[in-house]
C-alpha positions as CSV (number, residue, x, y, z in Angstrom):
1,M,119.9,142.9,29.9
2,A,122.5,141.3,27.8
3,G,123.8,137.8,27.2
4,Y,127.3,136.6,27.4
5,Q,127.9,134.8,24.1
6,G,131.0,136.2,22.6
7,E,132.8,133.3,21.1
8,D,136.2,134.2,22.5
9,T,134.7,134.6,26.0
10,V,132.8,131.4,25.8
11,Q,136.0,129.5,24.9
12,L,137.9,131.3,27.6
13,I,135.3,130.1,30.2
14,K,135.4,126.6,28.8
15,D,139.2,126.5,29.0
16,A,139.1,127.8,32.6
17,A,136.3,125.6,33.8
18,D,137.4,122.5,35.7
19,I,134.7,120.1,34.6
20,A,135.7,117.4,37.1
21,E,135.3,120.0,39.9
22,I,132.0,121.3,38.5
23,I,130.4,117.9,38.1
24,G,132.2,116.6,41.2
25,E,130.2,119.0,43.3
26,H,127.1,117.0,42.5
27,V,128.2,113.6,41.4
28,S,130.6,111.3,43.3
29,L,133.3,110.6,40.7
30,K,136.0,107.9,40.9
31,R,139.1,107.5,38.7
32,A,138.8,105.0,35.8
33,G,142.0,105.2,33.8
34,T,142.2,108.7,32.3
35,N,138.5,109.3,32.9
36,L,136.3,109.7,35.9
37,K,133.1,107.7,36.4
38,G,130.0,108.0,38.6
39,L,126.2,107.4,38.7
40,C,124.4,109.5,36.1
41,P,122.5,112.5,37.6
42,F,120.0,112.4,34.7
43,H,118.6,108.9,35.0
44,S,118.4,106.0,37.3
45,E,121.2,103.5,37.3
46,K,123.1,101.1,39.6
47,T,126.3,100.6,37.6
48,P,128.1,103.9,36.9
49,S,128.0,104.7,33.2
50,F,128.4,108.5,33.5
51,T,131.9,109.4,32.4
52,V,133.9,112.6,32.6
53,N,137.0,113.2,30.5
54,P,139.0,116.0,32.3
55,E,141.4,116.4,29.4
56,R,138.8,117.0,26.8
57,K,136.5,118.8,29.3
58,T,133.5,116.7,28.4
59,Y,131.1,114.3,29.9
60,H,128.9,111.5,28.5
61,C,126.5,109.0,29.9
62,F,126.6,105.6,28.1
63,G,123.3,104.8,29.7
64,C,121.0,107.6,28.7
65,G,123.1,109.4,26.0
66,E,123.4,112.8,27.8
67,G,126.6,114.5,27.1
68,G,128.3,117.8,26.7
69,D,130.7,120.2,28.4
70,A,130.7,122.3,31.6
71,I,128.2,124.8,30.2
72,S,125.7,122.2,29.1
73,F,126.1,120.4,32.5
74,M,125.2,123.6,34.3
75,M,122.2,124.1,32.0
76,N,120.9,120.6,32.3
77,F,121.6,120.0,36.0
78,H,120.5,123.4,37.4
79,R,118.0,124.1,34.6
80,L,119.7,127.3,33.6
81,S,119.7,129.2,30.3
82,F,122.9,129.3,28.3
83,A,123.5,132.9,29.4
84,E,122.9,132.0,33.1
85,A,125.2,129.0,33.0
86,L,127.9,131.1,31.4
87,K,127.4,133.8,34.0
88,E,127.7,131.2,36.9
89,L,130.9,129.8,35.5
90,A,132.4,133.2,34.8
91,R,131.6,134.2,38.4
92,K,133.2,130.9,39.7
93,Y,136.4,131.4,37.7
94,Q,136.5,135.2,37.9
95,I,136.3,135.9,34.2
96,P,134.8,139.2,33.0
97,L,132.0,138.9,30.6
98,P,131.6,141.2,27.5
99,E,127.9,141.6,26.7
100,K,126.0,140.8,23.6
101,P,122.3,141.4,23.1
102,L,120.0,138.4,23.4
103,N,117.1,137.7,21.0
104,P,113.7,138.8,22.3
105,Q,112.6,135.4,23.6
106,E,115.9,134.8,25.4
107,L,115.9,138.3,26.8
108,E,112.4,137.9,28.2
109,K,113.2,134.6,29.9
110,A,116.5,135.8,31.3
111,Q,115.0,139.0,32.6
112,K,112.2,137.1,34.3
113,R,114.5,134.7,36.1
114,E,116.9,137.4,37.1
115,A,114.1,139.6,38.4
116,L,112.8,136.6,40.5
117,H,116.3,136.0,41.9
118,V,116.7,139.7,42.7
119,A,113.3,139.9,44.4
120,N,114.0,136.9,46.5
121,E,117.5,138.1,47.4
122,K,116.4,141.5,48.5
123,A,113.4,140.2,50.4
124,A,115.8,137.8,52.2
125,E,118.1,140.6,53.2
126,L,115.1,142.7,54.4
127,F,113.8,139.9,56.5
128,H,117.3,139.0,57.9
129,Q,118.1,142.6,58.9
130,L,114.7,142.9,60.7
131,L,115.4,139.7,62.7
132,L,118.8,140.9,63.7
133,S,118.1,144.4,64.8
134,D,114.5,145.6,64.6
135,P,112.6,146.0,67.9
136,G,109.5,144.6,66.4
137,A,111.3,141.3,65.8
138,Q,112.0,140.7,69.5
139,K,109.4,137.9,69.8
140,A,111.0,136.2,66.8
141,R,114.4,136.4,68.4
142,E,113.0,135.1,71.7
143,Y,111.3,132.2,69.8
144,L,114.6,131.2,68.1
145,G,116.3,131.4,71.5
146,K,113.7,129.0,73.0
147,R,114.3,126.7,70.1
148,G,118.1,126.8,70.8
149,I,119.1,128.5,67.6
150,P,122.2,130.7,68.2
151,E,123.0,133.9,66.3
152,E,125.8,132.2,64.2
153,I,123.3,129.7,62.8
154,T,120.8,132.5,62.2
155,K,123.4,134.3,60.2
156,E,124.7,131.2,58.3
157,F,121.2,130.2,57.2
158,R,120.1,133.8,56.7
159,L,117.0,133.4,58.9
160,G,114.6,136.4,58.9
161,F,111.4,137.8,60.3
162,A,108.3,138.8,58.3
163,P,106.4,141.4,60.5
164,D,102.8,141.1,61.4
165,S,101.7,143.4,58.6
166,W,99.7,143.1,55.4
167,N,101.8,145.5,53.5
168,F,105.4,145.6,54.9
169,L,106.9,144.1,51.8
170,V,104.3,145.7,49.4
171,N,105.4,149.2,50.7
172,A,109.1,148.2,50.5
173,L,109.1,147.2,46.8
174,P,109.7,150.6,45.2
175,K,112.6,151.5,47.5
176,Q,114.1,148.1,46.9
177,K,113.6,148.4,43.2
178,I,111.6,145.2,43.1
179,T,108.9,145.1,40.5
180,T,105.4,144.2,41.5
181,E,105.2,141.5,38.8
182,A,108.5,139.9,40.0
183,A,107.3,139.9,43.7
184,K,104.0,138.4,42.7
185,E,105.5,135.6,40.6
186,A,108.1,134.9,43.3
187,G,105.1,134.4,45.7
188,L,106.2,137.3,48.0
189,I,102.9,139.2,47.5
190,V,99.4,138.1,46.6
191,P,96.7,140.0,44.6
192,R,93.7,141.2,46.5
193,D,90.2,140.4,45.2
194,N,89.4,144.0,44.4
195,S,92.8,145.7,43.7
196,G,96.3,145.9,45.0
197,F,98.4,143.3,46.8
198,Y,99.2,142.0,50.3
199,D,102.2,140.3,51.9
200,R,102.1,136.5,51.7
201,F,104.3,136.0,54.7
202,R,103.2,137.7,58.0
203,N,104.4,137.3,61.6
204,R,106.7,134.4,60.6
205,V,110.2,133.3,61.1
206,M,111.6,133.1,57.6
207,F,113.8,130.4,56.1
208,P,115.4,131.4,52.8
209,I,115.6,128.4,50.5
210,I,118.9,128.5,48.6
211,G,119.4,126.7,45.3
212,L,122.6,124.9,44.5
213,T,123.9,128.0,42.7
214,G,123.9,129.9,46.0
215,R,120.9,132.2,45.2
216,V,117.7,132.4,47.2
217,V,114.9,130.8,45.1
218,A,112.0,130.7,47.7
219,F,111.1,131.0,51.3
220,G,109.6,128.9,54.1
221,G,107.9,130.7,57.0
222,R,106.9,129.4,60.5
223,I,104.0,131.3,62.2
224,L,104.8,132.9,65.6
225,D,101.3,132.5,67.1
226,D,98.5,130.0,66.9
227,G,97.6,130.9,63.3
228,Q,97.3,128.6,60.4
229,P,99.0,127.2,58.5
230,K,101.9,126.7,60.9
231,Y,104.4,126.4,58.1
232,M,104.1,128.0,54.7
233,N,106.3,127.8,51.6
234,S,106.6,130.0,48.5
235,P,104.6,128.8,45.5
236,E,106.6,127.2,42.7
237,S,108.1,129.6,40.1
238,P,110.5,129.5,37.2
239,V,113.4,129.4,39.7
240,F,111.8,127.2,42.4
241,D,110.6,123.6,42.0
242,K,109.9,122.1,45.4
243,S,110.1,118.5,44.0
244,R,113.8,119.1,43.2
245,T,114.8,121.4,46.1
246,L,115.9,120.4,49.6
247,F,116.4,122.8,52.5
248,G,119.9,122.8,53.8
249,L,121.5,120.9,50.8
250,Y,123.4,124.0,49.7
251,Q,124.8,124.7,53.2
252,N,125.5,121.1,54.1
253,R,126.6,119.5,50.8
254,E,130.3,119.2,51.7
255,H,129.5,117.7,55.1
256,I,127.2,115.2,53.5
257,R,129.9,114.2,51.0
258,Q,132.4,113.8,53.8
259,A,130.1,111.7,56.0
260,K,129.1,109.5,53.0
261,N,125.6,109.4,54.3
262,C,122.7,111.9,54.6
263,L,120.0,112.3,57.2
264,V,116.6,113.3,55.9
265,V,114.3,115.0,58.4
266,E,110.8,116.5,57.9
267,G,111.1,120.0,59.3
268,N,113.3,123.1,59.0
269,F,113.7,123.4,62.8
270,D,114.6,119.7,63.0
271,L,117.4,120.4,60.5
272,L,118.6,123.5,62.3
273,S,118.6,121.8,65.7
274,L,120.7,119.0,64.4
275,V,123.1,121.6,62.8
276,V,123.4,123.3,66.2
277,H,124.5,120.0,67.8
278,G,127.1,119.4,65.1
279,V,125.1,117.1,62.8
280,R,125.7,118.7,59.4
281,N,124.9,115.8,57.0
282,V,121.2,116.6,56.9
283,V,118.5,117.9,54.6
284,A,114.8,118.5,54.7
285,P,112.2,118.4,51.9
286,L,109.9,121.5,51.6
287,G,106.5,120.6,52.7
288,T,106.3,117.6,50.4
289,A,107.1,113.9,50.5
290,L,110.5,112.8,49.2
291,T,110.5,112.7,45.4
292,Q,112.6,110.8,42.9
293,A,114.3,114.1,41.9
294,H,115.2,114.7,45.6
295,I,116.8,111.2,45.9
296,R,118.6,111.7,42.6
297,S,120.0,115.0,43.8
298,L,121.3,113.3,47.0
299,R,122.8,110.4,45.0
300,G,125.6,112.7,43.8
301,Y,126.8,113.4,47.3
302,T,126.3,110.3,49.3
303,D,126.3,106.5,49.3
304,E,123.5,106.1,51.8
305,V,120.4,108.0,53.0
306,I,119.0,107.6,56.5
307,L,115.4,108.7,57.1
308,L,115.0,110.1,60.6
309,F,111.2,110.2,61.1
310,D,108.8,110.7,63.9
311,G,107.2,107.5,65.3
312,D,103.7,108.7,64.5
313,Q,101.5,107.3,61.8
314,A,102.3,110.1,59.3
315,G,106.0,109.4,59.6
316,L,105.5,105.7,59.0
317,K,103.4,106.4,55.9
318,A,106.0,108.7,54.6
319,A,108.6,106.0,55.0
320,M,106.5,103.5,53.1
321,R,105.8,105.9,50.3
322,S,109.5,106.5,49.8
323,V,110.5,102.8,49.4
324,P,109.7,102.5,45.7
325,L,111.6,105.7,45.0
326,F,114.8,104.5,46.7
327,L,114.5,101.1,44.9
328,S,114.0,102.7,41.5
329,E,116.9,105.1,42.0
330,Q,119.1,102.2,43.3
331,V,120.0,104.2,46.4
332,T,120.7,102.5,49.7
333,A,118.3,103.7,52.4
334,R,117.8,103.0,56.1
335,I,115.2,104.3,58.5
336,A,115.5,105.3,62.2
337,V,112.1,105.8,63.8
338,L,112.3,108.0,66.9
339,P,110.6,107.1,70.2
340,D,107.1,108.3,70.8
341,A,106.6,112.0,71.6
342,H,110.0,112.8,70.0
343,D,111.0,114.5,66.8
344,P,114.6,115.1,65.7
345,D,114.7,118.5,67.4
346,T,113.5,117.2,70.8
347,F,115.6,114.0,70.6
348,V,118.9,115.7,69.9
349,R,118.3,118.4,72.5
350,E,117.6,115.7,75.2
351,F,120.2,113.1,74.2
352,G,122.7,115.1,72.3
353,R,124.8,114.2,69.2
354,E,126.2,111.0,70.9
355,G,122.7,109.8,71.7
356,L,121.6,110.4,68.1
357,S,124.6,108.6,66.7
358,K,123.8,105.5,68.8
359,H,120.2,105.6,67.7
360,L,121.2,105.8,64.0
361,E,123.4,102.7,64.4
362,A,120.3,100.7,64.8
363,A,118.6,102.1,61.7
364,M,116.9,99.4,59.7
365,P,117.2,98.8,55.9
366,L,114.1,100.5,54.5
367,P,112.6,97.4,52.7
368,E,113.0,95.4,55.9
369,F,111.3,98.1,57.9
370,V,108.4,98.2,55.5
371,F,108.1,94.4,55.5
372,D,108.0,94.3,59.3
373,K,105.3,97.0,59.3
374,L,103.2,95.0,56.8
375,V,103.4,91.9,58.9
376,A,102.4,93.8,62.0
377,Q,99.5,95.3,60.1
378,Y,98.2,92.2,58.3
379,G,99.4,89.3,60.3
380,S,100.8,86.0,59.1
381,S,97.5,84.3,58.1
382,V,96.8,83.3,54.5
383,A,94.7,86.4,54.0
384,G,97.3,88.5,55.6
385,K,100.1,87.1,53.4
386,T,97.9,87.7,50.4
387,K,97.7,91.4,51.3
388,I,101.4,91.6,52.0
389,V,102.2,90.0,48.6
390,A,100.0,92.6,47.0
391,E,101.8,95.5,48.7
392,L,105.3,94.0,48.0
393,Q,104.5,93.7,44.3
394,E,104.5,97.5,43.9
395,L,108.0,97.5,45.5
396,I,109.2,94.8,43.2
397,K,108.0,96.7,40.1
398,A,109.9,99.7,41.4
399,I,113.2,97.8,41.1
400,G,112.8,97.9,37.4
401,D,115.2,96.0,35.2
402,Q,118.0,95.5,37.8
403,H,117.9,91.7,37.6
404,L,120.3,90.9,40.5
405,Q,118.6,93.2,42.9
406,R,115.2,92.1,41.9
407,T,116.1,88.4,42.4
408,L,117.7,89.0,45.8
409,F,114.7,91.1,46.9
410,V,112.1,88.5,45.8
411,S,114.1,85.5,47.2
412,H,114.7,87.2,50.6
413,F,111.1,88.2,51.3
414,A,109.6,85.1,49.8
415,K,111.6,83.1,52.3
416,K,110.4,85.3,55.2
417,L,106.8,84.7,54.1
418,G,107.3,81.0,53.6
419,L,106.5,81.3,49.9
420,T,108.4,80.4,46.7
421,P,109.8,83.3,44.7
422,Q,107.3,82.5,41.9
423,Q,104.4,82.8,44.4
424,L,105.6,86.2,45.5
425,L,106.0,87.3,41.9
426,E,102.6,85.9,40.8
427,G,100.6,88.7,39.2
428,V,103.5,91.1,38.9
429,I,104.0,92.8,35.5
430,T,107.8,92.3,35.2
431,P,108.5,94.5,32.2
432,P,108.5,98.2,33.4
433,S,106.2,100.5,31.5
434,A,107.6,102.4,28.5
435,H,107.1,105.7,30.3
436,S,108.5,104.6,33.6
437,Q,111.3,106.9,34.9
438,A,112.4,104.0,37.0
439,A,113.7,102.1,34.0
440,R,114.8,104.6,31.5
441,P,116.1,102.6,28.5
442,T,119.7,102.3,27.7
443,A,120.6,104.6,24.8
444,S,121.8,102.8,21.6
445,P,123.1,104.2,18.4
446,G,120.4,105.7,16.2
447,K,119.2,104.0,13.1
448,D,121.4,106.2,10.8
449,E,124.4,105.9,13.1
450,A,124.1,102.1,13.2
451,A,124.1,102.1,9.4
452,L,127.4,104.1,9.3
453,P,130.1,101.8,7.9
454,M,132.9,101.1,10.4
455,K,135.7,102.7,8.4
456,Q,133.7,105.8,7.8
457,R,132.9,106.0,11.6
458,Q,136.6,105.7,12.3
459,L,137.4,108.6,9.9
460,L,134.8,110.8,11.5
461,E,135.9,109.9,15.1
462,F,139.5,110.8,14.1
463,L,138.4,114.1,12.7
464,L,136.3,114.9,15.8
465,A,139.4,114.3,17.9
466,Y,141.7,116.1,15.5
467,P,139.6,118.5,13.4
468,E,142.7,120.3,12.1
469,Y,143.1,117.4,9.6
470,L,139.7,118.1,8.0
471,P,141.0,120.2,5.0
472,A,143.3,117.4,4.0
473,F,140.6,114.7,4.3
474,L,138.2,116.9,2.2
475,D,140.9,117.2,-0.5
476,A,141.3,113.5,-0.4
477,G,137.6,113.0,-1.3
478,L,135.9,112.4,2.1
479,E,132.6,113.9,0.9
480,E,132.6,111.5,-2.0
481,I,132.9,108.5,0.3
482,I,130.4,109.3,3.1
483,M,126.8,108.7,1.9
484,N,125.0,107.8,5.1
485,Q,122.8,110.7,6.3
486,F,124.1,110.5,9.9
487,G,127.7,110.6,8.7
488,L,126.9,113.6,6.5
489,A,125.3,115.4,9.4
490,I,128.5,115.0,11.5
491,L,130.6,116.1,8.5
492,L,128.5,119.2,8.1
493,L,129.0,120.1,11.8
494,L,132.8,119.6,11.3
495,K,132.8,121.9,8.3
496,K,130.9,124.6,10.2
497,Q,133.6,124.8,12.9
498,P,134.8,128.4,13.1
499,D,138.2,127.4,14.4
500,L,139.5,123.9,13.4
501,S,142.2,124.2,16.1
502,G,139.7,124.6,18.8
503,G,138.7,120.9,19.1
504,A,135.4,119.2,18.6
505,E,134.3,120.3,22.1
506,Q,133.0,123.5,20.5
507,L,130.6,121.4,18.3
508,L,128.6,120.6,21.4
509,E,127.2,124.1,21.3
510,F,125.6,123.4,17.9
511,A,124.9,119.7,17.8
512,T,121.6,118.2,19.0
513,G,120.0,114.8,19.3
514,P,121.9,111.7,18.1
515,E,124.7,113.8,16.7
516,R,125.4,115.5,20.1
517,S,125.3,112.1,21.8
518,F,127.7,110.7,19.2
519,I,130.1,113.6,19.6
520,S,130.1,113.5,23.5
521,R,130.6,109.7,23.5
522,M,133.5,110.0,21.1
523,L,135.2,112.7,23.1
524,I,135.0,110.6,26.2
525,S,136.2,107.4,24.5
526,A,138.8,108.6,21.9
527,P,142.4,108.0,23.0
528,S,144.9,110.8,23.1
529,H,147.8,110.2,20.6
530,S,151.2,111.7,20.4
531,E,151.8,114.0,17.5
532,E,153.9,111.4,15.7
533,M,151.2,108.7,16.1
534,R,148.5,111.1,15.1
535,E,150.4,111.9,11.9
536,Q,150.8,108.2,11.1
537,L,147.1,107.6,11.6
538,A,146.2,110.5,9.4
539,Q,148.5,109.4,6.6
540,G,147.1,105.9,6.7
541,M,143.5,107.1,6.6
542,L,144.3,109.6,3.8
543,G,145.9,106.7,1.8
544,W,142.8,104.6,2.3
545,L,140.6,107.5,1.2
546,S,142.7,108.0,-1.9
547,T,142.5,104.4,-2.8
548,V,138.7,104.2,-2.2
549,R,138.1,107.4,-4.2
550,L,140.2,106.0,-7.1
551,K,138.3,102.7,-7.1
552,A,135.0,104.6,-7.1
553,K,136.1,106.6,-10.1
554,Q,137.1,103.5,-11.9
555,E,133.8,101.9,-11.2
556,R,132.0,104.9,-12.6
557,L,134.2,104.7,-15.7
558,T,133.5,101.0,-16.2
559,Q,129.8,101.8,-15.9
560,Q,130.0,104.6,-18.4
561,S,132.0,102.4,-20.8
562,G,129.3,99.8,-20.7
563,E,126.7,102.5,-21.4
564,A,128.9,103.7,-24.4
565,R,129.1,100.1,-25.7
566,Q,125.3,99.7,-25.5
567,T,124.8,102.9,-27.6
568,Q,127.6,101.8,-30.0
569,N,129.7,104.9,-29.3
570,A,133.1,103.3,-30.0
571,Q,135.1,106.5,-29.7
572,L,133.7,107.4,-26.2
573,E,134.2,103.8,-25.1
574,I,137.9,103.9,-26.1
575,E,138.4,107.2,-24.3
576,L,136.8,105.9,-21.1
577,M,138.8,102.7,-21.1
578,T,142.1,104.7,-21.6
579,K,141.3,106.8,-18.6
580,K,140.7,103.7,-16.6
581,I,144.0,102.2,-17.6
582,Q,145.8,105.5,-16.6
583,M,144.1,105.3,-13.2
584,N,145.1,101.7,-12.7
585,K,148.8,102.7,-12.7
586,P,148.8,104.2,-9.2
587,L,147.1,101.1,-7.8
588,H,149.7,98.7,-9.2
589,S,152.8,100.9,-9.0
């Protein structure tokens, strides 16, 4: 396998990539002057601080400090390697990739991930073709028919059938050119106790789980008889993290964006049944409760999440567990509990899309729903209120450092309980813990950056915006002026640029830590100047540099003259003073 790291090709892909389009697929962006702003996908926030500059093709979050270009966004958001991110963008913008060998570590990682993707894709195709045409899959087709899933939905979601065999896939591996190691790590086959392997999925309707890059990352399988477990998912792997992945998000993401809300259901068939009835703004977690990462993923597509849960005890518990997550992520959430004996599948099949829409109109805000359930559970006695306050404290802590929301929450529920806000807060640890993801601290300039004098910062920001002026600034003595370690690190990065006309965006490939954050923040914030204004600014800064450099030399001469006087070296003292007088002429001319 090879990588795709030729400098010309990398720059070509960066030039072609529409960063607003790429990020806009996952983050709701709104125009803010020449930039675009939205809620950061990398940390929790209520007020948008994530900024995209389409002209410079960069992004930066002023809350957590994350920043970069289209390639780094693909790497960070989708957890891809550099080569994988480059490949995805090249495919998206139809750019051919010349190949360059990777180092051994990169090669091993890239080969493993690619092998897993290939194994999953080929398995998905095998299962799908069996379901569509194999006589042995008749019972699976009949089952889907009974569940009301038509062929067009079967094809869109690439549903499949795993036969009732211990070695169907094991025997198919060589012909499909799938390695045993890849199939094992993908969770398609399982080692036997003595030797050999057997198929993990048997006699099941198969649901390929598609990641946001459009490739199959795992499977879910529903048993066709009374065997257990009824539902089974692939184990986690380097390409599949169930705490971050939602079934249906890839297929339904544009529908969710248009609806501006998203339904969350608990099962795959619940989701498919809603899709069949024209409800496309829906996702389902994969055998796990909603996680913070799930909610953060949805936040890029929608303003509101509606939980559509069964009315049984398990559904209510799931709703209550999710409240702190929505509060910490600052995502609006409501809940619609279905009538007894109904799940989303049975409800929409009986009452249709219109009936579901009416039911969703009455969905309660999630905190209100939980409060009502706590009152129903504990009652309104003093002992009951004490228990309710203890439960609510966990929710209050989940709000983190959002002062306004915290105040409104506490005031609202204290009033409903007949308590003062202080009574409700009593015993609550108000500062969130240092390691809490719910209150990730706002990034501030590093110690060295903070010590960088303002004028030197302005010089470096100008050069990051217009690096073609670097040679002139170096000739004017820039390196003699900047003494701060952070400033020297930025200057070193500037000097390493292979092409000064390429813009500082290319530095994001090499910069790390505070330097990378500084560069991405500058690229977002720096104004674009006309060529005439740019030249005026450059000449003014060059003039300042020359003056400061000259004064520094004069100070050194004065110091050396004093040393010559102390050693009674009259001749050297005269020579040094003469040089200083000559230097004074440009300053006073």
